C-alpha positions in Angstrom: 96.5 92.6 88.5 98.8 93.8 85.6 97.1 97.2 85.4 97.6 97.9 89.2 101.2 96.8 89.1 102.1 98.8 86.1 100.6 101.8 87.8 102.3 101.5 90.8 105.7 100.3 89.7 107.5 102.4 92.6 105.1 100.3 95.1 105.8 96.8 94.9 106.7 95.6 98.2 104.9 92.2 99.5 102.6 94.2 101.5 101.9 96.6 98.5 101.0 93.4 96.5 98.8 91.8 99.2 96.8 95.2 99.2 96.5 95.0 95.3 95.2 91.4 95.4 92.6 92.1 98.0 91.2 95.3 96.2 90.6 93.3 93.0 89.2 90.3 94.7 91.7 87.5 94.4 91.4 84.4 96.5 93.8 85.4 99.1 95.1 82.0 100.4 95.8 81.1 96.9 97.5 84.3 96.3 99.8 83.8 99.3 100.4 80.3 98.6 101.8 81.2 95.1 103.9 84.0 96.6 105.3 82.0 99.2 105.9 79.1 96.9 108.1 80.9 94.4 106.3 78.8 91.7 107.2 81.1 88.9 110.7 82.2 90.0 112.8 80.0 87.6 110.5 81.1 84.7 110.8 84.9 85.6 114.4 84.6 86.1 114.8 82.9 82.6 112.7 85.6 81.2 114.8 88.3 82.6 118.0 86.6 81.5 116.8 86.3 77.8 115.8 90.0 77.9 119.2 91.0 79.3 121.0 89.1 76.6 119.0 90.7 73.9 119.7 94.2 75.1 116.3 94.8 76.9 117.0 97.1 80.0 113.4 98.2 80.7 109.9 98.2 79.9 108.2 98.3 77.5 110.3 96.8 75.2 109.4 95.0 71.9 110.9 93.5 68.9 109.9 93.7 65.1 111.7 91.2 63.0 114.5 90.8 65.6 114.8 94.5 66.0 114.5 95.9 69.5 112.0 98.7 69.9 112.8 100.4 73.4 110.6 102.5 75.3 107.2 103.6 74.8 106.8 104.4 71.3 103.9 105.9 69.3 102.2 103.7 66.6 104.0 105.7 63.8 107.4 104.5 64.9 106.3 100.9 64.7 104.9 101.5 61.2 108.1 103.1 60.1 109.9 99.8 61.4 107.5 97.3 59.8 107.6 99.2 56.4 111.1 99.2 56.5 111.4 95.3 57.3 108.7 94.7 54.6 111.0 96.4 52.1 113.5 94.2 52.6 116.3 96.6 53.9 114.9 97.1 57.5 117.0 98.8 60.2 114.8 101.8 60.5 116.1 103.2 63.9 113.9 104.8 66.7 115.2 106.2 69.6 113.9 105.4 73.3 111.9 108.0 75.1 
């Protein structure tokens, strides 16, 4: 499901979500019950609040030793930050795409 949601970020209405769930063969009564119950709303809100407090404004976002890496980054960008952190000075900066 996460792959479908990621590919269709501009189409996430309740009708869209139901269509995707059907496409991948989810148990529709369970799916609808989970959506209607808002069972995970508090956990999602807490995650969003924490991300906001840490400076995350979108996805993807990652942290390397507490340093925010924003946007889709190539492996080499992560290597640069990790190597700088391992050397002890850290604070290698990369720009969001």
